[in-house]
N, C-alpha and C positions, 0 to 999 in steps of 0.2 A: 500460325504466326499472329493471326487476328486475336486469338484467345489470349496470348501472352501480352499483346499490346493493350487489350481491354483490361486485363488484370492489373497491369502497371498503372493505367489511367485511373482505375478505381482505388488502388492502394495508395497512390501519391497523396491525395488530400487527407486521407486518414492518417498517414505517417506524419504529415506536416502538422495536423491538428494535435496529435499526441505529444509531440515535442514542444509545440507552442504553449501548451498549458503550463509547462515548467520553466519557460524562459524568464519569467519574472520572479523566480524564487529569491529569497533574501539570503540564503545560506547554501554554499556548495560543499559537497563531500564526495569522497571516493567510495566506490563499491567495496573496496578492500578494508575500509575503516571498521574497526571492531564496534560492536553495539555499545560497549561501555564508553568508548571515545565519542560515538555519535551522541550519546546521552549527555556527556559533558559539554559538547558543542552547542546543544539546543538551548535556546533562551526561553522557549515555550515548554512548560512542563507537561508530562503525559496526561495528567488529570485535566488540564486546561484544554489540550488538544482533543481529548475524548468528549468533553462537553461541547466543544465547537462542532465536532463531527455529528454528535447526536442532534444538536439543534439544527444543523444544516440539512440533515437527512430526514428530519422529523421522525426519528425512530426512538425506540425505547431500550434497545440492547445492542451492545457491540459484540459481534460474534468472534472476531479475531482482529489482530492488527498490532501495530507498534511502530517504532522508529525505523527508518530505512533510507536508503539512497535511491532516488528515482530520477533517471536522466541527469545525473550529476547534482541533484538538489537534495538537501536534507529535509525530509518530510516525515510526518506521521501518516500512516495509511491505516484506516479503520474500515472494516466491513460492518455496516449497520443494518440490522434486521429491520425489514419494513413492517409497519404495523399490521398490514394485511397478511403477513406471513408468506407472501408470494415472491420472495427474492430478497436481495440485499442491494445496498448502495455502497460502493467503495468511495470513501471521501479521503482526499489527499490534503492534509493541513500543513502549511509551511511551518517548520520547526523554529524559524527565526522570528516571525511576526504574527503567526496565528491565522493568516489568511487562507481561505479555502482555494486551492489551486486547480482542483479538478474533481469531478464527480463521474462515476461510472455505475450505471445500473446493471445488475447481474440478476438474471432470472433464477428461479428455484432450480432449474435443471443444471445451470452452470455451477451454482453453489454446491449442489449434490456431487457433481463431478469433481470439484476441487477438494472434497474431504479426504480422499485417499492420498492425494498429492500433498496436502497439508500435513497429514500424519507422517508421511515419508520425510518431509522436510524437518518436522519436529524431531523425529528419531535421528536423522542425520546431524542435526544441530546438537543434540545431547551427546552423540558420539564424538563430535568435533570438540566439544567442551571437555570431555573426559581425556581425550588424546592430547590436546594442545594446552588445556588449562585456561583457555581464553573463552569469554562468552561468545555465543553464536548469535547471528542476526536473523536466523531463519526459523524461529520458533513461533508457532501459533499461540494466540492467547487462549486460555481456558475460560469459558464463560462462567460467570458467577451465579 
């Protein structure tokens, strides 16, 4: 019982801070909105959002990312490779006003673990596009 109580006490502040980062977003969107519709809604263009993410993370390369809905907010989420090569920083840019809403550091171990998941999401997205004819929102960016 004590373990459960302790786990809840530790998790509560983390859960509150996660949603607090997105409470001030300028645009709302549903998770079921297609990527094409999300792009039409956004007032900040992808190139602008990428530049903001690169500048904020002080990185040189975007590994993956794009427009998405996070906690009901329309955002661009980009994983920026750190100059040291020891991980990534995920930057969430408001698609309405270009403000950075949240930053998350991800170590090299987590980034390596995400690669198979990203590949699976990309394949699922391509399959969804073939079946439904509508663009998918779950495709990773291919690095240039």
